DRENFIPA-745080 format. One line per field, with one value per atom (N, C-alpha, C): residue in one letter; residue number from 1; x, y, z. Coordinates in nm, 2 decimals. Layout:
<baros>
residuo: (A / ...)
num: (NUM / ...)
X: (X / ...)
Y: (Y / ...)
Z: (Z / ...)
</baros>
This chain:
<baros>
residuo: (M / M / M / A / A / A / E / E / E / L / L / L / K / K / K / T / T / T / K / K / K / P / P / P / T / T / T / E / E / E / Q / Q / Q / S / S / S / V / V / V / E / E / E / E / E / E / F / F / F / L / L / L / A / A / A / S / S / S / I / I / I / A / A / A / D / D / D / P / P / P / Q / Q / Q / Q / Q / Q / R / R / R / A / A / A / D / D / D / S / S / S / Q / Q / Q / T / T / T / I / I / I / A / A / A / S / S / S / L / L / L / M / M / M / Q / Q / Q / E / E / E / V / V / V / S / S / S / G / G / G / A / A / A / A / A / A / P / P / P / R / R / R / M / M / M / W / W / W / G / G / G / P / P / P / G / G / G / I / I / I / I / I / I / G / G / G / F / F / F / G / G / G / D / D / D / Y / Y / Y / H / H / H / Y / Y / Y / E / E / E / Y / Y / Y / A / A / A / S / S / S / G / G / G / R / R / R / S / S / S / G / G / G / D / D / D / W / W / W / F / F / F / L / L / L / T / T / T / G / G / G / F / F / F / A / A / A / P / P / P / R / R / R / K / K / K / S / S / S / N / N / N / L / L / L / T / T / T / L / L / L / Y / Y / Y / L / L / L / N / N / N / S / S / S / G / G / G / G / G / G / G / G / G / F / F / F / D / D / D / A / A / A / Q / Q / Q / R / R / R / V / V / V / L / L / L / L / L / L / E / E / E / R / R / R / L / L / L / G / G / G / K / K / K / H / H / H / K / K / K / L / L / L / G / G / G / K / K / K / G / G / G / C / C / C / L / L / L / Y / Y / Y / I / I / I / K / K / K / R / R / R / L / L / L / A / A / A / D / D / D / V / V / V / D / D / D / Q / Q / Q / A / A / A / V / V / V / L / L / L / R / R / R / E / E / E / L / L / L / I / I / I / V / V / V / Q / Q / Q / A / A / A / I / I / I / G / G / G / R / R / R / R / R / R / T / T / T / Q / Q / Q / A / A / A / G / G / G / G / G / G)
num: (1 / 1 / 1 / 2 / 2 / 2 / 3 / 3 / 3 / 4 / 4 / 4 / 5 / 5 / 5 / 6 / 6 / 6 / 7 / 7 / 7 / 8 / 8 / 8 / 9 / 9 / 9 / 10 / 10 / 10 / 11 / 11 / 11 / 12 / 12 / 12 / 13 / 13 / 13 / 14 / 14 / 14 / 15 / 15 / 15 / 16 / 16 / 16 / 17 / 17 / 17 / 18 / 18 / 18 / 19 / 19 / 19 / 20 / 20 / 20 / 21 / 21 / 21 / 22 / 22 / 22 / 23 / 23 / 23 / 24 / 24 / 24 / 25 / 25 / 25 / 26 / 26 / 26 / 27 / 27 / 27 / 28 / 28 / 28 / 29 / 29 / 29 / 30 / 30 / 30 / 31 / 31 / 31 / 32 / 32 / 32 / 33 / 33 / 33 / 34 / 34 / 34 / 35 / 35 / 35 / 36 / 36 / 36 / 37 / 37 / 37 / 38 / 38 / 38 / 39 / 39 / 39 / 40 / 40 / 40 / 41 / 41 / 41 / 42 / 42 / 42 / 43 / 43 / 43 / 44 / 44 / 44 / 45 / 45 / 45 / 46 / 46 / 46 / 47 / 47 / 47 / 48 / 48 / 48 / 49 / 49 / 49 / 50 / 50 / 50 / 51 / 51 / 51 / 52 / 52 / 52 / 53 / 53 / 53 / 54 / 54 / 54 / 55 / 55 / 55 / 56 / 56 / 56 / 57 / 57 / 57 / 58 / 58 / 58 / 59 / 59 / 59 / 60 / 60 / 60 / 61 / 61 / 61 / 62 / 62 / 62 / 63 / 63 / 63 / 64 / 64 / 64 / 65 / 65 / 65 / 66 / 66 / 66 / 67 / 67 / 67 / 68 / 68 / 68 / 69 / 69 / 69 / 70 / 70 / 70 / 71 / 71 / 71 / 72 / 72 / 72 / 73 / 73 / 73 / 74 / 74 / 74 / 75 / 75 / 75 / 76 / 76 / 76 / 77 / 77 / 77 / 78 / 78 / 78 / 79 / 79 / 79 / 80 / 80 / 80 / 81 / 81 / 81 / 82 / 82 / 82 / 83 / 83 / 83 / 84 / 84 / 84 / 85 / 85 / 85 / 86 / 86 / 86 / 87 / 87 / 87 / 88 / 88 / 88 / 89 / 89 / 89 / 90 / 90 / 90 / 91 / 91 / 91 / 92 / 92 / 92 / 93 / 93 / 93 / 94 / 94 / 94 / 95 / 95 / 95 / 96 / 96 / 96 / 97 / 97 / 97 / 98 / 98 / 98 / 99 / 99 / 99 / 100 / 100 / 100 / 101 / 101 / 101 / 102 / 102 / 102 / 103 / 103 / 103 / 104 / 104 / 104 / 105 / 105 / 105 / 106 / 106 / 106 / 107 / 107 / 107 / 108 / 108 / 108 / 109 / 109 / 109 / 110 / 110 / 110 / 111 / 111 / 111 / 112 / 112 / 112 / 113 / 113 / 113 / 114 / 114 / 114 / 115 / 115 / 115 / 116 / 116 / 116 / 117 / 117 / 117 / 118 / 118 / 118 / 119 / 119 / 119 / 120 / 120 / 120 / 121 / 121 / 121 / 122 / 122 / 122 / 123 / 123 / 123 / 124 / 124 / 124 / 125 / 125 / 125 / 126 / 126 / 126 / 127 / 127 / 127 / 128 / 128 / 128 / 129 / 129 / 129 / 130 / 130 / 130 / 131 / 131 / 131 / 132 / 132 / 132 / 133 / 133 / 133 / 134 / 134 / 134 / 135 / 135 / 135 / 136 / 136 / 136 / 137 / 137 / 137 / 138 / 138 / 138 / 139 / 139 / 139 / 140 / 140 / 140)
X: (18.90 / 18.88 / 18.86 / 18.76 / 18.73 / 18.84 / 18.88 / 18.98 / 18.92 / 18.98 / 18.93 / 18.93 / 18.82 / 18.80 / 18.86 / 18.86 / 18.91 / 19.06 / 19.13 / 19.28 / 19.33 / 19.45 / 19.51 / 19.51 / 19.48 / 19.48 / 19.58 / 19.59 / 19.68 / 19.59 / 19.46 / 19.38 / 19.43 / 19.42 / 19.46 / 19.37 / 19.42 / 19.34 / 19.29 / 19.38 / 19.34 / 19.23 / 19.24 / 19.13 / 19.00 / 19.01 / 18.89 / 18.82 / 18.90 / 18.85 / 18.79 / 18.85 / 18.80 / 18.67 / 18.65 / 18.53 / 18.40 / 18.42 / 18.30 / 18.21 / 18.09 / 18.00 / 17.96 / 17.92 / 17.88 / 17.99 / 17.99 / 18.10 / 18.14 / 18.03 / 18.06 / 18.12 / 18.08 / 18.13 / 18.28 / 18.30 / 18.44 / 18.53 / 18.49 / 18.57 / 18.60 / 18.49 / 18.50 / 18.60 / 18.59 / 18.67 / 18.82 / 18.85 / 18.98 / 19.04 / 18.96 / 19.00 / 19.03 / 18.94 / 18.96 / 19.09 / 19.11 / 19.23 / 19.35 / 19.35 / 19.47 / 19.49 / 19.38 / 19.39 / 19.45 / 19.39 / 19.44 / 19.58 / 19.62 / 19.76 / 19.85 / 19.81 / 19.90 / 19.91 / 19.80 / 19.80 / 19.87 / 19.85 / 19.91 / 20.05 / 20.09 / 20.22 / 20.23 / 20.12 / 20.12 / 20.05 / 20.10 / 20.03 / 19.90 / 19.80 / 19.67 / 19.69 / 19.61 / 19.61 / 19.46 / 19.42 / 19.29 / 19.29 / 19.19 / 19.16 / 19.03 / 19.03 / 18.91 / 18.87 / 18.75 / 18.71 / 18.67 / 18.65 / 18.59 / 18.64 / 18.74 / 18.80 / 18.94 / 18.96 / 19.10 / 19.15 / 19.27 / 19.33 / 19.47 / 19.51 / 19.64 / 19.71 / 19.83 / 19.91 / 19.86 / 19.92 / 19.87 / 19.93 / 19.87 / 19.92 / 19.87 / 19.93 / 19.90 / 19.83 / 19.72 / 19.65 / 19.64 / 19.63 / 19.61 / 19.53 / 19.41 / 19.32 / 19.36 / 19.31 / 19.34 / 19.29 / 19.18 / 19.12 / 19.22 / 19.32 / 19.41 / 19.39 / 19.27 / 19.24 / 19.34 / 19.39 / 19.48 / 19.46 / 19.52 / 19.51 / 19.58 / 19.56 / 19.62 / 19.51 / 19.53 / 19.42 / 19.49 / 19.42 / 19.48 / 19.46 / 19.55 / 19.54 / 19.42 / 19.39 / 19.27 / 19.24 / 19.11 / 19.07 / 18.92 / 18.88 / 18.74 / 18.69 / 18.56 / 18.49 / 18.38 / 18.38 / 18.27 / 18.15 / 18.05 / 17.93 / 17.82 / 17.72 / 17.61 / 17.55 / 17.52 / 17.44 / 17.53 / 17.66 / 17.75 / 17.90 / 17.98 / 18.12 / 18.14 / 18.20 / 18.23 / 18.37 / 18.40 / 18.54 / 18.57 / 18.67 / 18.71 / 18.82 / 18.78 / 18.86 / 18.91 / 18.89 / 18.95 / 18.93 / 18.81 / 18.78 / 18.79 / 18.83 / 18.85 / 18.72 / 18.61 / 18.48 / 18.38 / 18.42 / 18.33 / 18.40 / 18.31 / 18.36 / 18.35 / 18.34 / 18.31 / 18.42 / 18.55 / 18.66 / 18.66 / 18.59 / 18.58 / 18.45 / 18.37 / 18.24 / 18.25 / 18.34 / 18.35 / 18.38 / 18.47 / 18.50 / 18.38 / 18.31 / 18.20 / 18.09 / 18.07 / 17.97 / 18.00 / 18.13 / 18.17 / 18.18 / 18.18 / 18.20 / 18.10 / 17.97 / 17.87 / 17.79 / 17.72 / 17.62 / 17.69 / 17.66 / 17.73 / 17.64 / 17.68 / 17.62 / 17.74 / 17.72 / 17.83 / 17.79 / 17.89 / 17.88 / 17.98 / 18.00 / 18.09 / 18.23 / 18.29 / 18.42 / 18.42 / 18.30 / 18.29 / 18.22 / 18.26 / 18.19 / 18.13 / 18.01 / 17.94 / 17.90 / 17.95 / 17.91 / 17.85 / 17.76 / 17.70 / 17.80 / 17.85 / 17.94 / 18.03 / 18.15 / 18.24 / 18.19 / 18.10 / 18.05 / 17.96 / 17.92 / 17.84 / 17.92 / 18.05 / 18.14 / 18.25 / 18.30 / 18.42 / 18.54 / 18.61 / 18.72 / 18.84 / 18.86 / 18.96 / 18.93 / 18.80 / 18.76 / 18.78 / 18.74 / 18.76 / 18.91 / 18.99 / 19.14 / 19.18 / 19.14 / 19.17 / 19.12 / 19.00 / 18.95 / 19.04 / 19.09 / 19.18 / 19.31 / 19.36 / 19.49 / 19.48 / 19.37 / 19.35 / 19.33 / 19.26 / 19.24 / 19.37 / 19.46 / 19.59 / 19.67 / 19.66 / 19.74 / 19.70 / 19.57 / 19.52 / 19.57 / 19.57 / 19.61 / 19.76 / 19.84 / 19.98 / 20.02 / 19.95 / 19.98 / 19.94 / 19.85 / 19.80 / 19.90 / 20.00 / 20.10 / 20.08 / 20.00 / 19.98 / 20.07)
Y: (33.36 / 33.22 / 33.16 / 33.07 / 33.01 / 32.92 / 32.92 / 32.83 / 32.70 / 32.58 / 32.45 / 32.45 / 32.41 / 32.40 / 32.27 / 32.16 / 32.04 / 32.03 / 32.04 / 32.04 / 31.94 / 31.90 / 31.81 / 31.88 / 31.80 / 31.85 / 31.77 / 31.81 / 31.74 / 31.65 / 31.64 / 31.55 / 31.40 / 31.33 / 31.19 / 31.10 / 31.02 / 30.93 / 30.82 / 30.77 / 30.67 / 30.71 / 30.84 / 30.89 / 30.90 / 30.95 / 30.96 / 30.83 / 30.73 / 30.59 / 30.54 / 30.56 / 30.51 / 30.57 / 30.69 / 30.77 / 30.73 / 30.64 / 30.60 / 30.51 / 30.56 / 30.50 / 30.36 / 30.33 / 30.20 / 30.10 / 29.99 / 29.90 / 29.84 / 29.81 / 29.75 / 29.85 / 29.97 / 30.08 / 30.11 / 30.11 / 30.13 / 30.02 / 29.90 / 29.78 / 29.79 / 29.82 / 29.83 / 29.95 / 30.06 / 30.17 / 30.14 / 30.07 / 30.03 / 29.94 / 29.85 / 29.76 / 29.83 / 29.93 / 30.01 / 30.09 / 30.15 / 30.23 / 30.14 / 30.02 / 29.93 / 29.90 / 29.87 / 29.84 / 29.95 / 30.07 / 30.19 / 30.22 / 30.21 / 30.23 / 30.13 / 30.01 / 29.91 / 29.93 / 29.96 / 29.98 / 30.11 / 30.22 / 30.35 / 30.36 / 30.29 / 30.30 / 30.43 / 30.50 / 30.62 / 30.61 / 30.68 / 30.68 / 30.76 / 30.72 / 30.79 / 30.93 / 31.02 / 31.16 / 31.21 / 31.28 / 31.35 / 31.46 / 31.47 / 31.59 / 31.64 / 31.76 / 31.82 / 31.73 / 31.75 / 31.68 / 31.53 / 31.49 / 31.35 / 31.27 / 31.31 / 31.23 / 31.18 / 31.05 / 31.00 / 30.98 / 31.05 / 31.04 / 30.98 / 30.92 / 30.85 / 30.91 / 30.96 / 31.02 / 31.15 / 31.22 / 31.35 / 31.39 / 31.48 / 31.53 / 31.67 / 31.74 / 31.88 / 31.87 / 31.94 / 31.95 / 32.09 / 32.11 / 32.24 / 32.22 / 32.29 / 32.28 / 32.39 / 32.37 / 32.47 / 32.61 / 32.61 / 32.74 / 32.82 / 32.75 / 32.81 / 32.77 / 32.71 / 32.66 / 32.54 / 32.55 / 32.44 / 32.41 / 32.30 / 32.27 / 32.14 / 32.09 / 31.97 / 31.87 / 31.74 / 31.65 / 31.52 / 31.42 / 31.29 / 31.19 / 31.09 / 30.99 / 30.91 / 30.86 / 30.79 / 30.81 / 30.79 / 30.81 / 30.76 / 30.78 / 30.75 / 30.83 / 30.83 / 30.89 / 30.81 / 30.77 / 30.70 / 30.80 / 30.78 / 30.87 / 30.80 / 30.87 / 30.81 / 30.69 / 30.71 / 30.61 / 30.51 / 30.54 / 30.45 / 30.49 / 30.41 / 30.44 / 30.50 / 30.62 / 30.69 / 30.67 / 30.61 / 30.59 / 30.68 / 30.76 / 30.86 / 30.79 / 30.76 / 30.68 / 30.76 / 30.89 / 30.98 / 30.91 / 30.89 / 30.81 / 30.90 / 31.02 / 31.10 / 31.13 / 31.14 / 31.18 / 31.07 / 30.95 / 30.84 / 30.70 / 30.60 / 30.47 / 30.38 / 30.43 / 30.35 / 30.25 / 30.28 / 30.19 / 30.08 / 30.09 / 29.99 / 29.91 / 29.93 / 29.86 / 29.71 / 29.64 / 29.50 / 29.47 / 29.54 / 29.52 / 29.55 / 29.66 / 29.70 / 29.60 / 29.53 / 29.43 / 29.31 / 29.29 / 29.18 / 29.23 / 29.36 / 29.42 / 29.37 / 29.38 / 29.35 / 29.48 / 29.48 / 29.59 / 29.73 / 29.82 / 29.95 / 30.06 / 30.18 / 30.29 / 30.38 / 30.45 / 30.54 / 30.68 / 30.77 / 30.91 / 30.94 / 31.07 / 31.11 / 31.05 / 31.06 / 31.01 / 30.92 / 30.89 / 30.82 / 30.69 / 30.60 / 30.47 / 30.46 / 30.42 / 30.42 / 30.27 / 30.23 / 30.10 / 30.11 / 30.02 / 30.02 / 29.95 / 29.83 / 29.76 / 29.67 / 29.64 / 29.56 / 29.42 / 29.37 / 29.23 / 29.23 / 29.34 / 29.35 / 29.34 / 29.35 / 29.36 / 29.26 / 29.23 / 29.14 / 29.23 / 29.20 / 29.28 / 29.27 / 29.17 / 29.16 / 29.25 / 29.26 / 29.35 / 29.50 / 29.52 / 29.66 / 29.70 / 29.61 / 29.63 / 29.67 / 29.60 / 29.63 / 29.77 / 29.80 / 29.94 / 30.05 / 30.02 / 30.12 / 30.13 / 30.01 / 30.01 / 30.09 / 30.06 / 30.14 / 30.29 / 30.32 / 30.47 / 30.54 / 30.47 / 30.53 / 30.53 / 30.43 / 30.42 / 30.53 / 30.56 / 30.67 / 30.80 / 30.83 / 30.95 / 30.97 / 30.86 / 30.87 / 30.89 / 30.83 / 30.84 / 30.98 / 31.05 / 31.18 / 31.29 / 31.24 / 31.34 / 31.38 / 31.30 / 31.33 / 31.25)
Z: (9.79 / 9.78 / 9.92 / 9.94 / 10.07 / 10.11 / 10.24 / 10.29 / 10.33 / 10.30 / 10.34 / 10.50 / 10.55 / 10.70 / 10.76 / 10.69 / 10.74 / 10.72 / 10.84 / 10.84 / 10.94 / 10.93 / 11.04 / 11.17 / 11.28 / 11.41 / 11.50 / 11.62 / 11.72 / 11.80 / 11.78 / 11.86 / 11.85 / 11.95 / 11.96 / 11.88 / 11.79 / 11.72 / 11.81 / 11.90 / 11.99 / 12.09 / 12.14 / 12.22 / 12.14 / 12.02 / 11.94 / 11.92 / 11.88 / 11.86 / 11.99 / 12.10 / 12.23 / 12.27 / 12.21 / 12.25 / 12.17 / 12.07 / 11.99 / 12.08 / 12.10 / 12.20 / 12.16 / 12.04 / 11.99 / 11.99 / 12.06 / 12.06 / 11.93 / 11.85 / 11.72 / 11.62 / 11.63 / 11.54 / 11.59 / 11.72 / 11.77 / 11.72 / 11.73 / 11.68 / 11.53 / 11.46 / 11.31 / 11.28 / 11.35 / 11.32 / 11.35 / 11.46 / 11.49 / 11.38 / 11.33 / 11.22 / 11.09 / 11.06 / 10.94 / 10.95 / 11.07 / 11.10 / 11.08 / 11.13 / 11.11 / 10.96 / 10.89 / 10.75 / 10.67 / 10.69 / 10.62 / 10.65 / 10.77 / 10.81 / 10.74 / 10.74 / 10.68 / 10.53 / 10.46 / 10.31 / 10.28 / 10.35 / 10.31 / 10.36 / 10.47 / 10.52 / 10.60 / 10.63 / 10.70 / 10.84 / 10.94 / 11.07 / 11.06 / 11.14 / 11.13 / 11.20 / 11.14 / 11.20 / 11.19 / 11.29 / 11.29 / 11.19 / 11.11 / 11.02 / 11.07 / 11.13 / 11.18 / 11.30 / 11.35 / 11.47 / 11.46 / 11.33 / 11.32 / 11.21 / 11.14 / 11.02 / 11.06 / 11.03 / 11.05 / 10.91 / 10.89 / 10.75 / 10.76 / 10.65 / 10.64 / 10.52 / 10.54 / 10.44 / 10.40 / 10.31 / 10.27 / 10.13 / 10.07 / 9.94 / 9.92 / 9.83 / 9.80 / 9.66 / 9.64 / 9.51 / 9.47 / 9.34 / 9.28 / 9.15 / 9.15 / 9.03 / 8.93 / 8.81 / 8.70 / 8.74 / 8.83 / 8.87 / 8.96 / 9.01 / 9.11 / 9.25 / 9.28 / 9.41 / 9.44 / 9.57 / 9.61 / 9.76 / 9.80 / 9.94 / 9.97 / 10.09 / 10.13 / 10.18 / 10.16 / 10.19 / 10.22 / 10.27 / 10.31 / 10.19 / 10.18 / 10.07 / 10.08 / 10.20 / 10.23 / 10.37 / 10.41 / 10.54 / 10.56 / 10.69 / 10.72 / 10.83 / 10.84 / 10.96 / 11.01 / 11.14 / 11.19 / 11.22 / 11.14 / 11.16 / 11.23 / 11.27 / 11.35 / 11.27 / 11.14 / 11.07 / 10.99 / 10.97 / 10.89 / 10.91 / 10.85 / 10.84 / 10.70 / 10.69 / 10.57 / 10.53 / 10.42 / 10.38 / 10.26 / 10.28 / 10.17 / 10.08 / 9.96 / 9.88 / 9.75 / 9.76 / 9.65 / 9.51 / 9.48 / 9.36 / 9.23 / 9.24 / 9.12 / 9.06 / 9.13 / 9.08 / 9.06 / 9.09 / 9.07 / 9.09 / 9.09 / 9.11 / 8.99 / 8.87 / 8.75 / 8.73 / 8.76 / 8.74 / 8.84 / 8.95 / 9.06 / 9.06 / 8.95 / 8.94 / 8.98 / 8.92 / 8.94 / 9.09 / 9.14 / 9.29 / 9.37 / 9.34 / 9.42 / 9.42 / 9.30 / 9.29 / 9.39 / 9.42 / 9.51 / 9.66 / 9.68 / 9.81 / 9.92 / 9.88 / 9.98 / 10.00 / 10.11 / 10.13 / 10.15 / 10.07 / 10.08 / 10.00 / 10.01 / 9.94 / 9.89 / 9.78 / 9.73 / 9.73 / 9.74 / 9.72 / 9.61 / 9.58 / 9.48 / 9.50 / 9.62 / 9.65 / 9.77 / 9.82 / 9.95 / 9.93 / 10.02 / 10.03 / 10.17 / 10.18 / 10.30 / 10.34 / 10.46 / 10.50 / 10.64 / 10.68 / 10.81 / 10.91 / 10.87 / 10.95 / 10.87 / 10.92 / 10.84 / 10.81 / 10.90 / 10.87 / 10.75 / 10.70 / 10.57 / 10.45 / 10.46 / 10.34 / 10.34 / 10.22 / 10.20 / 10.23 / 10.34 / 10.37 / 10.28 / 10.20 / 10.10 / 9.99 / 9.95 / 9.85 / 9.89 / 10.02 / 10.08 / 10.07 / 10.11 / 10.11 / 9.97 / 9.86 / 9.73 / 9.68 / 9.73 / 9.70 / 9.76 / 9.88 / 9.94 / 9.87 / 9.83 / 9.76 / 9.63 / 9.56 / 9.43 / 9.45 / 9.56 / 9.58 / 9.61 / 9.69 / 9.72 / 9.59 / 9.51 / 9.38 / 9.29 / 9.28 / 9.19 / 9.24 / 9.37 / 9.42 / 9.40 / 9.42 / 9.41 / 9.26 / 9.17 / 9.03 / 8.98 / 9.05 / 9.01 / 9.06 / 9.13 / 9.18 / 9.33 / 9.40 / 9.54 / 9.63)
</baros>
């Protein structure tokens, strides 16, 4: 069975955030980090070279595959900010919130935004709260 490559590292979150070249993305990333830390109650930690995760949990699938992952997190990417919201395979239950969020794109478990100014931060906060709640209720 393949081993998950993304794992916690000892890399400094502060240094990583300070190294973001684009000033707007750096500021947005610092704001998201503060928000996720406040909501999760967990200190930020680097997962791999470019993801900042908050909290952690152990998962195990019926297939026997298991691993460790973060409750919520994000990655500042070149074209957008990728927020990992552990949606459990989709965002159907968050449809109403997403309609109020503002400009965004969705992946299977990720929310993509270009900049924080494009979204309603109160709605974003609620999406993070719900993501952590779903993971916690699932035993994480």
